[in-house]
Every structure is written in structure tokens, then in C-alpha cells.
C-alpha positions in Angstrom: -13.0 -12.3 -30.4 -15.5 -11.9 -27.8 -16.8 -14.7 -25.5 -20.3 -13.9 -23.9 -20.8 -14.8 -20.2 -23.5 -17.3 -21.1 -21.3 -19.0 -23.5 -18.5 -19.5 -20.9 -20.9 -20.7 -18.5 -22.3 -23.3 -20.9 -18.8 -24.6 -21.6 -18.1 -24.7 -17.7 -21.2 -27.0 -17.3 -20.6 -29.1 -20.5 -17.0 -29.7 -19.7 -17.9 -30.8 -16.1 -15.5 -28.2 -14.7 -18.2 -26.6 -12.2 -21.6 -27.4 -10.9 -24.5 -25.5 -12.4 -25.7 -24.3 -8.7 -22.2 -22.7 -8.2 -22.5 -21.0 -11.3 -25.9 -19.7 -10.8 -24.5 -18.2 -7.5 -21.8 -16.6 -9.6 -24.3 -15.2 -12.1 -26.5 -13.7 -9.3 -23.3 -12.1 -7.7 -22.3 -10.7 -11.0 -25.6 -9.1 -11.3 -25.7 -7.6 -7.9 -22.1 -6.4 -7.8 -21.4 -5.6 -11.5 -18.3 -7.6 -11.4 -17.3 -9.6 -14.4 -18.2 -13.5 -14.4 -14.6 -14.2 -14.9 -13.4 -12.3 -12.1 -15.9 -14.0 -9.6 -14.9 -17.4 -10.9 -11.3 -16.8 -10.3 -12.1 -15.3 -6.7 -14.3 -18.2 -5.8 -11.4 -20.6 -7.3 -14.0 -22.3 -9.3 -11.4 -22.4 -12.3 -7.6 -21.4 -12.2 -6.2 -18.5 -14.3 -4.4 -20.9 -16.6 -7.5 -23.1 -17.0 -9.6 -20.0 -17.7 -7.3 -18.9 -20.5 -7.0 -22.4 -22.0 -10.9 -22.6 -22.1 -11.1 -19.3 -23.8 -8.6 -20.4 -26.4 -10.7 -23.6 -27.2 -14.0 -21.6 -27.4 -12.5 -19.0 -29.8 -10.4 -21.6 -31.8 -7.6 -19.5 -31.0 -4.3 -21.6 -30.3 -2.9 -21.5 -26.8 0.9 -21.2 -26.5 3.2 -22.0 -23.6 6.0 -19.4 -23.7 8.1 -20.6 -20.8 11.7 -20.9 -22.0 10.9 -19.2 -25.5 13.9 -16.9 -26.7 12.5 -14.5 -28.9 15.0 -12.5 -31.4 15.4 -8.9 -30.6 14.1 -7.8 -34.0 10.8 -9.7 -33.5 10.4 -8.5 -29.9 10.8 -4.8 -30.7 8.1 -4.9 -33.2 5.8 -4.3 -30.5 7.4 -1.4 -28.3 8.0 -2.3 -24.6 5.6 0.2 -23.2 2.7 -1.1 -25.5 3.6 -4.7 -24.6 3.7 -4.1 -20.8 0.4 -2.0 -20.8 -1.6 -4.4 -22.7 0.2 -7.8 -21.9 0.7 -8.4 -25.5 4.0 -9.6 -27.1 5.4 -10.8 -30.5 7.3 -14.0 -30.3 7.5 -15.4 -33.9 7.8 -14.0 -37.2 7.7 -16.0 -40.7 7.6 -14.0 -43.8 4.8 -11.4 -43.4 3.1 -13.5 -40.6 3.7 -12.2 -37.0 2.6 -14.4 -34.1 1.5 -12.5 -31.0 0.5 -13.8 -27.7 -1.8 -12.1 -25.4 -4.1 -12.6 -22.3 -7.0 -10.7 -23.3 -8.7 -12.1 -26.7 -11.0 -9.0 -26.6 -8.3 -6.6 -27.1 -9.0 -6.0 -30.9 -8.0 -2.5 -30.9 -4.5 -3.4 -30.0 -4.2 -5.8 -32.6 -5.4 -3.4 -35.1 -2.6 -0.9 -33.9 0.2 -3.5 -34.2 -1.1 -4.5 -37.7 -1.0 -0.8 -39.0 2.3 -0.2 -37.4 4.1 -3.1 -38.5 2.2 -3.7 -41.8 2.3 -7.6 -41.1 -0.3 -10.0 -40.9 -1.2 -10.8 -37.1 -1.8 -14.3 -35.8 -3.2 -14.1 -32.2 -2.4 -16.5 -29.8 -3.4 -17.0 -26.1 -1.1 -17.4 -23.2 -0.8 -17.1 -19.8 0.4 -14.3 -17.4 3.7 -16.0 -16.5 4.4 -16.5 -20.3 3.9 -12.8 -20.9 6.2 -12.2 -18.0 9.0 -14.3 -19.3 8.9 -12.6 -22.7 8.8 -8.9 -21.2 12.0 -9.8 -19.3 13.7 -10.2 -22.6 13.3 -6.4 -23.2 15.5 -5.6 -20.6 19.2 -5.7 -21.1 21.1 -6.8 -17.9 22.5 -3.8 -16.2 26.0 -4.6 -16.6 25.2 -5.1 -20.5 23.6 -1.8 -20.6 26.4 0.0 -19.0 29.1 -1.6 -21.2 27.1 -0.3 -24.1 27.0 3.0 -22.5 30.6 3.3 -21.7 31.2 2.2 -25.3 29.5 5.2 -26.8 32.0 7.5 -28.7 32.1 11.1 -28.0 31.4 12.0 -31.5 27.8 10.4 -30.9 27.3 12.6 -28.0 28.2 15.8 -29.9 25.9 14.8 -32.9 23.0 14.5 -30.3 22.5 10.9 -30.5 21.0 10.5 -27.1 19.4 6.9 -27.4 16.4 6.8 -25.2 17.1 5.0 -21.9 14.3 5.9 -19.7 10.7 6.0 -20.9 8.7 8.6 -19.2 8.6 12.3 -18.5 11.0 13.5 -15.5 9.4 16.3 -13.4 11.7 18.5 -11.5 11.5 22.0 -10.4 13.9 24.4 -11.7 17.4 24.6 -10.2 18.3 27.4 -7.8 21.4 29.3 -8.4 23.6 28.9 -5.6 27.0 30.4 -4.2 30.3 29.5 -6.0 30.0 31.3 -9.3 32.1 29.3 -11.8 32.0 26.1 -9.7 28.2 26.0 -9.7 28.2 26.5 -13.5 30.9 23.5 -13.9 28.5 21.5 -11.9 25.6 22.3 -13.9 27.5 21.4 -17.0 28.4 18.1 -15.5 24.8 17.3 -14.7 23.8 18.1 -18.2 26.5 15.9 -19.8 24.9 13.5 -22.1 26.5 10.2 -20.8 25.8 11.2 -16.9 22.2 11.7 -18.0 21.9 8.3 -19.7 23.9 6.6 -16.9 21.4 8.1 -14.1 18.5 7.2 -16.3 19.7 3.6 -16.8 20.1 3.3 -13.0 16.6 4.6 -12.5 15.1 2.4 -15.2 16.6 -0.7 -13.9 15.5 0.1 -10.2 11.9 0.5 -11.5 12.0 -2.9 -13.6 13.3 -4.9 -10.7 10.6 -3.3 -8.4 13.3 -1.8 -6.0 12.2 0.3 -3.0 15.4 2.3 -2.6 18.6 3.1 -4.7 21.9 3.5 -2.9 24.9 5.4 -4.7 27.8 5.2 -2.3 31.2 6.6 -3.0 34.3 4.7 -1.9 38.0 5.5 -2.4 38.4 4.0 -6.0 34.7 3.9 -7.4 31.1 4.3 -6.8 29.0 1.3 -5.7 25.3 1.4 -6.7 23.0 -1.1 -4.8 19.1 -1.7 -5.0 16.9 -2.6 -2.2 14.5 -5.4 -3.4 12.0 -7.0 -1.0 13.9 -5.5 1.9 17.2 -7.0 1.0 20.1 -4.9 -0.5 21.9 -6.2 -3.7 24.8 -5.0 -5.4 24.0 -3.5 -8.8 26.7 -1.8 -10.4 30.2 -0.4 -9.6 30.8 2.8 -11.5 34.3 4.5 -12.2 35.3 7.1 -9.6 35.4 10.0 -12.4 31.5 9.8 -13.1 30.9 10.5 -9.3 30.8 14.4 -9.5 28.5 14.3 -12.6 26.0 11.8 -11.2 25.6 13.6 -7.9 25.3 16.9 -9.8 22.5 15.3 -12.1 20.6 13.8 -9.1 20.8 17.4 -7.4 19.5 19.1 -10.6 16.5 16.6 -10.8 15.7 17.2 -7.0 16.0 20.8 -6.9 19.1 20.9 -4.6 22.0 23.2 -4.1 24.7 22.0 -6.5 27.6 23.7 -4.6 26.5 22.2 -1.1 28.8 19.3 -0.2 29.0 19.7 3.7 25.5 19.5 4.8 22.7 16.9 4.3 20.2 17.8 1.8 16.6 16.5 0.9 14.5 16.6 -2.3 12.2 14.9 -4.7 11.3 14.4 -8.3 8.8 12.5 -10.2 8.8 10.3 -13.2 5.7 9.9 -15.3 4.7 7.4 -18.0 1.9 5.8 -19.5 2.6 2.8 -17.2 3.6 4.4 -14.1 3.7 7.4 -11.7 6.8 7.1 -9.4 8.1 9.9 -6.9 11.4 9.8 -5.9 12.5 11.0 -2.4 16.1 11.7 -2.4 18.4 12.0 0.6 22.1 13.2 0.2 24.5 13.0 3.1 28.3 13.8 3.1 30.5 10.9 3.7 34.3 10.4 3.8 34.7 10.0 0.2 32.1 12.4 -1.1 28.3 12.4 -0.9 26.0 9.4 -0.5 22.7 9.2 -2.1 19.7 7.2 -1.2 16.5 7.5 -3.3 13.2 6.0 -2.2 11.1 4.9 -4.9 7.2 5.7 -4.2 4.6 4.3 -6.5 1.7 6.6 -6.9 -0.4 4.3 -9.0 -2.7 1.5 -7.9 -3.2 2.1 -4.3 -6.2 0.0 -3.9 -4.8 -2.4 -1.3 -7.2 -3.8 1.3 -6.0 -5.0 4.5 -6.7 -8.7 3.5 -4.2 -8.2 0.6 -1.7 -6.8 3.1 -1.8 -10.0 5.1 -4.3 -8.9 7.9 -6.7 -11.8 8.5 -9.1 -13.4 10.8 -9.4 -12.0 14.5 -6.7 -9.5 13.6 -8.6 -8.0 10.7 -11.8 -7.8 12.9 -9.9 -5.8 15.6 -8.5 -3.4 13.2 -12.0 -2.9 11.7 -13.5 -2.4 15.3 -10.8 0.2 15.9 -11.0 2.2 12.8 -14.7 2.4 12.5 -15.1 4.0 16.1 -16.1 7.6 15.8 -13.1 8.6 18.0 -10.0 7.5 19.8 -6.5 6.5 18.5 -5.4 3.7 16.3 -1.8 3.1 16.3 0.7 1.3 14.1 4.1 0.5 15.3 7.3 -1.2 13.7 10.8 -0.2 12.5 11.8 1.9 9.7 10.6 0.2 6.4 8.0 -2.3 7.9 5.0 -0.9 5.8 3.5 1.2 8.6 2.6 3.9 6.2 1.0 1.7 3.7 -1.2 0.1 6.4 -2.2 3.6 7.4 -3.2 4.7 4.0 -5.2 1.5 3.4 -7.2 2.3 6.8 -7.7 5.8 5.3 -9.0 4.3 2.0 -11.6 2.1 4.0 -12.6 5.3 5.9 -12.7 7.7 3.0 -16.2 8.5 2.4 -18.1 11.7 1.4 -19.4 12.1 4.8 -16.2 12.6 6.7 -13.3 15.2 6.7 -10.0 13.6 6.6 -6.7 15.5 7.2 -3.3 14.4 7.4 0.2 15.8 8.5 3.0 13.9 7.0 6.7 13.8 6.3 7.0 13.2 3.7 3.5 12.9 1.8 4.4 9.6 0.2 1.0 8.6 -1.6 -1.7 11.1 -2.9 -5.1 10.3 -1.9 -8.3 11.8 -3.4 -10.6 13.7 -1.0 -7.9 13.6 1.7 -6.4 17.0 2.7 -2.7 16.2 3.0 0.0 18.6 4.6 3.6 18.2 4.3 5.6 19.1 7.5 8.3 21.8 6.9 10.3 22.3 10.2 12.6 24.8 8.6 9.7 27.2 8.5 8.1 26.0 11.9 5.5 23.6 10.4 6.3 20.6 12.6 3.9 17.6 13.4 2.7 19.4 16.6 2.3 22.8 14.8 0.6 21.2 11.8 -1.7 19.1 14.1 -2.7 22.0 16.0 -3.6 23.8 12.8 -5.6 20.8 11.6 -7.8 20.8 14.7 -9.1 24.1 13.3 -10.2 22.6 10.1 -13.3 20.6 11.3 -11.8 17.2 10.8 -13.5 14.0 11.7 -10.4 12.0 11.0 -6.8 12.9 11.4 -3.7 11.0 10.3 -0.4 12.0 11.9 2.7 10.5 10.0 4.5 9.8 13.2 4.4 10.7 16.8 8.0 11.5 17.6 7.9 13.9 20.6 5.8 14.6 23.8 4.0 17.8 22.2 2.9 15.8 19.2 1.9 12.9 21.5 -0.2 15.1 23.9 -2.0 16.9 21.1 -3.0 13.5 19.3 -4.4 12.4 22.6 -6.3 15.5 23.3 -7.6 15.2 19.7 -8.8 11.6 20.4 -10.3 12.9 23.8 -12.3 15.6 22.0 -14.2 13.2 19.5 -11.6 12.9 16.5 -10.3 9.5 15.1 -6.6 9.7 15.3 -4.3 7.5 13.2 -0.6 7.5 13.7 2.7 5.5 13.8 5.2 4.9 16.6 8.8 3.3 16.5 8.5 0.3 19.0 9.0 -3.4 18.7 5.7 -4.8 19.7 2.3 -3.6 20.1 2.0 -3.7 23.9 5.7 -2.0 23.8 3.9 1.2 22.7 2.3 1.6 26.0 5.5 2.4 27.9 6.6 4.5 24.8 3.6 6.9 25.4 4.0 7.0 28.9 7.6 7.9 28.5 6.4 10.9 26.4 4.4 12.2 29.5 0.9 10.7 28.5 -0.7 9.7 31.9 -1.9 6.1 31.9 -5.4 7.1 32.4 -5.4 9.1 29.3 -3.9 6.1 27.2 -7.0 3.7 28.4 -9.2 6.5 27.5 -8.0 7.1 23.9 -6.3 4.0 22.4 -8.6 1.8 20.6 -6.0 -0.6 19.4 -2.4 -0.9 18.3 -1.0 -3.0 15.6 2.6 -4.0 15.2 4.0 -5.3 12.0 6.9 -6.4 10.0 7.4 -7.5 6.4 8.6 -10.8 5.2 9.6 -11.9 1.6 6.9 -14.0 -0.2 7.8 -17.2 -1.7 7.2 -17.6 -5.5 4.7 -20.1 -6.8 7.6 -22.6 -7.4 8.8 -23.7 -3.9 10.2 -26.6 -2.3 7.9 -28.5 0.2 9.5 -30.2 3.2 9.0 -31.1 7.1 11.2 -30.3 10.0 13.6 -32.7 11.4 13.8 -33.4 15.2 17.2 -31.1 15.3 15.7 -28.3 13.5 12.5 -28.4 16.0 15.0 -28.5 18.8 16.8 -25.6 17.7 13.6 -23.5 17.0 12.4 -24.3 20.6 15.5 -22.3 21.9 14.2 -19.1 20.0 10.4 -19.6 20.4 7.5 -20.9 22.3 6.6 -23.8 20.1 3.6 -24.7 22.1 1.9 -21.4 21.8 2.8 -21.2 18.4 1.2 -24.5 17.3 -1.8 -23.6 19.3 -2.3 -20.4 17.3 -1.6 -22.3 14.1 -4.5 -24.8 15.2 -6.7 -21.8 16.4 -6.8 -20.2 13.0 -7.1 -23.7 11.2 -3.7 -23.1 9.3 -2.9 -26.7 10.4 -4.9 -29.8 11.2 -6.1 -30.2 14.9 -4.2 -33.2 15.4 -0.9 -31.7 13.8 2.4 -32.0 15.6 5.5 -29.9 14.3 7.0 -33.2 12.6 4.0 -33.5 10.6 3.4 -29.8 9.1 4.6 -29.0 5.7 6.6 -26.0 5.2 8.3 -24.5 2.2 11.8 -23.4 1.1 12.8 -20.8 -1.4 13.5 -22.4 -4.9 15.3 -20.3 -7.5 13.0 -20.1 -10.5 12.3 -18.0 -13.7 10.3 -15.6 -11.6 13.0 -14.9 -9.3 16.6 -16.2 -8.6 16.2 -15.8 -4.9 12.9 -17.8 -4.9 11.0 -14.8 -3.4 9.0 -12.1 -4.9 7.1 -9.4 -3.1 6.5 -9.1 0.5 3.8 -9.8 3.0 3.0 -8.4 6.3 3.0 -10.1 9.8 1.0 -8.5 12.5 0.0 -8.5 16.0 -3.3 -6.4 17.0 -3.5 -5.3 20.5 -7.0 -4.3 21.5 -7.9 -2.0 24.5 -10.2 -4.4 26.7 -11.6 -3.7 30.4 -9.0 -6.0 31.8 -6.2 -4.4 30.1 -7.0 -1.1 31.0 -7.1 -2.1 34.7 -3.6 -3.4 34.2 -2.3 -0.1 32.7 -3.8 1.9 35.5 -2.1 -0.3 37.9 1.3 0.3 36.3 1.9 -3.1 35.0 5.0 -3.9 32.6 4.5 -4.4 29.0 5.2 -8.2 29.5 2.3 -8.5 31.9 0.0 -6.6 29.5 1.3 -8.9 26.7 0.5 -12.0 28.6 -3.2 -10.8 29.3 -3.6 -9.9 25.6 -2.4 -13.2 24.4 -5.1 -14.6 27.0 -7.7 -12.7 25.3 -7.0 -14.0 21.8 -4.2 -11.5 20.4 -2.1 -13.5 17.9 1.6 -12.4 18.1 3.9 -11.3 15.2 6.0 -14.5 15.7 2.7 -16.7 15.6 1.4 -14.8 12.6 4.7 -15.4 10.9 4.6 -19.3 11.4 0.8 -19.3 10.5 1.8 -17.7 7.0 4.8 -20.1 6.8 2.4 -23.1 7.4 0.0 -21.5 4.6 2.9 -21.4 2.1 3.3 -17.5 2.0 6.8 -17.4 3.4 9.7 -19.6 4.8 11.0 -20.1 8.2 14.4 -18.9 7.1 12.6 -15.6 6.4 10.9 -15.7 9.9 14.2 -16.0 11.6 15.7 -13.2 9.5 12.8 -10.6 10.3 12.1 -11.6 13.9 15.7 -12.4 15.4 15.9 -9.1 17.1 
């Protein structure tokens, strides 16, 4: 089932879906870039993804099915194993006798169809559907976490004895061998608890559900009577499960074994990591354990290693802000700083900038804590303070490695700041992060670290400040602000400046007033109960100009610098957030949550 590009083009013209001249441009671009015709059609919004799939179905004579609301029996669903279904976006949804109806997105995936045919020994009837239809069926593979744990607790002990493990987590867990600690029999007991079959399955299940729900962190918190498990999804913590208190010791021991931590250490914090690899994903888990009143609390950060092909545009950097970032990172020397609170996406922004800069003619070296993502052709070093490899010591060593570009995970102290500035002065491009609330706010922070104002003006190219807001799902509710709502917002924000910024970037019409602008609210849908899915960045990019240099040298405050920066075209974080709200990316409620500090 293959559709030739010319065949697709002909149908688009005959159906009056697209103009001939537009399609000629698409063909020309495809010839130059090597991109598929379909990809360019979607990029240029000549046709929607749904329309394209329906057109393919028509051309091929394959029925199109809408799978929204379709309930698939488990025995039919599991004819195609979940990993195969997810990897190839293909699901079984209906069976009659020896006929199996299979829905897919890519009609050219004949190999997968043939594999299913041989495995199931059934007559396969292919159907085309859209990505949302596939996603709704894939969800049916997953039991709710409550249901899964009920099943786990219901397993009889004789099953464990007989070795009926029952795979919970698909994928290989990679962890270093456990070190023997002090404590003799106690360590052995803990090790035994860690290898207890129900405990293994419980921990695997917690991890599996965190992965399928796209959680960024898993919190395991002991209380007086039980153990609370919470997931951070799109920046918000949600209760996931309450486990019996008697499982606490075994769960902690299991996580310590995976992370190569001391089993018999309960009084001091410990940090470790492990990795899970499968055909669908590679995820590193950064583990932090700290003693609390009722035991030990665990936080596991999930770091997805696959698919780091982000662009700054995809992260949410647009317009003049995007141009400023590109100007800053394309300079041969100087500093580009990213600021924001913990968990605001600073590291992702830096890695994305490094991907832009990562060409064969430059040497890129990093010093990080921890190394969150592996990058090809980038020399990444992990700090190890316990052996003296701090940011400052690592940076000092990197300067002897003939680097063109240096990325320092975080400037935390005076020594690191001084070394970073000296590196920028001596012809290196330095990328790093700081913890400040705004881009101009990084200036007094550097001065507090002992960096002279004249050095700041000589080295800093640009400073980017960011936050993350949750993205609205495709299904959302349109509305307009009431007079009372506008009045309440006016207490918190300078609405005149914000409206001016929205008009400047053409997010709203030139004659728009607050009462006439369409905004959007979250609406629960099949995609997400909260009405939000994923996150997008909101940014301000402060560029070092001649007038700002003069202000800094005169000892001006961050507020004064901020005023001049805005006069010179800087879009503030708040303004950028309202621009994205007017464009339908996020809601005003989300803006208030993130920017209320």
C-alpha cells in the first residue's frame, strides 16, 4: 500500500484542496531538502493531518475508521503486543472469526502487518485512522494504577514461590552491582527484602505508570501509617497511590539496589542513578534519598534520553527573542546565561543551544551536575565534589582541553563565576545557568558574586529568563474577559504594556481591546482530565546593548536596566505568557499560577 508523491499531488489538485502553484513550491522544496512531500504539506498547513489520512484512505481504497470512544476487548487488544502497538502506531480493535481489523496511521507499514499476520494466524484487514484514535486505543492497554496494585496485592504467596513473576515493566533495568556495606546480617536482610518478588513488581509498576503518564518525578513519601506515592506531571504533583507501611523497607531497599546505594545507611542523604532501556525508550532515573521523621523519602527524576531534537521554536522562543538568542550564541566568545527557578527547563534550553552549535569544526566541552542528556560529539564531564571535582575545578581543567564552547551546568559560587568570565574574556563562548527571577536580575547576582561591572559588560552577550506553563489540549473552551476580570488583572499586571506587546508581535489585531480578545480555558477531554498536556516555555531575552552597558557601569539598579531593556524591545516573561495565551497555547489561570511570585 504505497502512495507515490505525484499521485498524492494529483488528488490534491483534482479535489481542489490545494493550488497548483503551491504544490509546485512544495515539490521544489522536497527536491532541495530531501523532506517528504507529506511533511512539507503539513508544515505549510496546506492540509491537516486528519485530512491527509482520509485522503490516503480514499486513494488506497482502505476504509477510514474513527476510533474515538471505541472500547476494545482485552483479548483482541493484546493480539498485538503493547510495545509493537506503541512503536508502530498500529492497534487491533475488532475480531470476527478469523478476520482481525487493524488500525494504523502509516499504510506503507506492510512489514508490521505481515508480522502480525504470522504471529496471530489471522486474516488482517487494514484500516486507516488518525493519531488521536491510536492514542485512545493505546490507553486501554494500561490498567489504572489502583487496579494494577489491587491485582498485585491479590497475588498468592505460592505464585511467588513458583516463580510466576508476571512482567510488569517492559525494558531492561541497568544498575551497577550493589556494594556491601557495614551491618552484616542487617544488610543481608535488606538485600533479601529488595529481591522479594512482590516488592520488585510494585517498584516496577510505579515506574511503568510514571513513564506512561509522562511524569517528570516520582515522590515516595513515608508517613506514620502508610507510604504516599506522588507523580509530578507537567509541573504539578498528583497523588498516585497509598501503599501499606509494611512495604516501606522493601521499596526503599529495592530502589537503593537499583541505584547502587548503601542499603544500611538511613541517617545521611544519598544520591544515585539507574537506567531503563527498551525498544521504545531510554530513561535515566536520578535518585535522591533523604532521611525524614517517618523513614526515608525518595525522589526519582525521569530523564528521557531519546529524541532530543528540540528546536528553540518548539520550546516556545519566537520572534525578536529568538533572533536575540541566535545572535548571542553565534558570537565566537562571551557568555550566554539562562536563568529561572528549579524545574523551569533551563538545562533543556542550554542543550538545545548546544545542538545548534554542535558542528564538526568546534570543540564543545561541558561540566555538569548531573549529566542529564548524552550528546554526540560533546565532551561531557560529571562533577564529583567528594573527590574534589567541583564546577570550578572542572572548568579550570576544561580550559586546558582547547575548547571553543564551554557549558557550565550552573554558576553557584564566586570561583566558578570568575573562571567563567575569564573564559569568556579569553575567546571562549560560555553557556551557563543562574538562579534568578528575571533576566536583568542576573546582573546584581553576578555583582554579588564579586564580578566587576566592567567585566559583566565585556562578557555577557545575552541573558534568557524562563518559566514553564502547561499547554492547553486541542479541545479547549474559548471565552472573553469580563470587566471585573480585567480589573482584577490590572491590579497584578501593567495591562497597557502587555496589550502593546501582543499587538507588536501580531498576536492580536491592531485595534484590539482587552474585552475583544479571545482567550481559552482548560476543558477536560479524552486527551487529559485536566485539559492540559505538555508544557511550553515563556521567555524574556535581555541583550547587552551600548546603552545598557552604560547603565551597568554607572551602578544602575536591575529595575532601571529592565526599563531601558523594555524600551529597546525586550518582551518580558509576563508579556510573552499573555501572547501565548492569546495564541491558544495556555490559559490565564496557568499564567497566574506560574508568575504569581
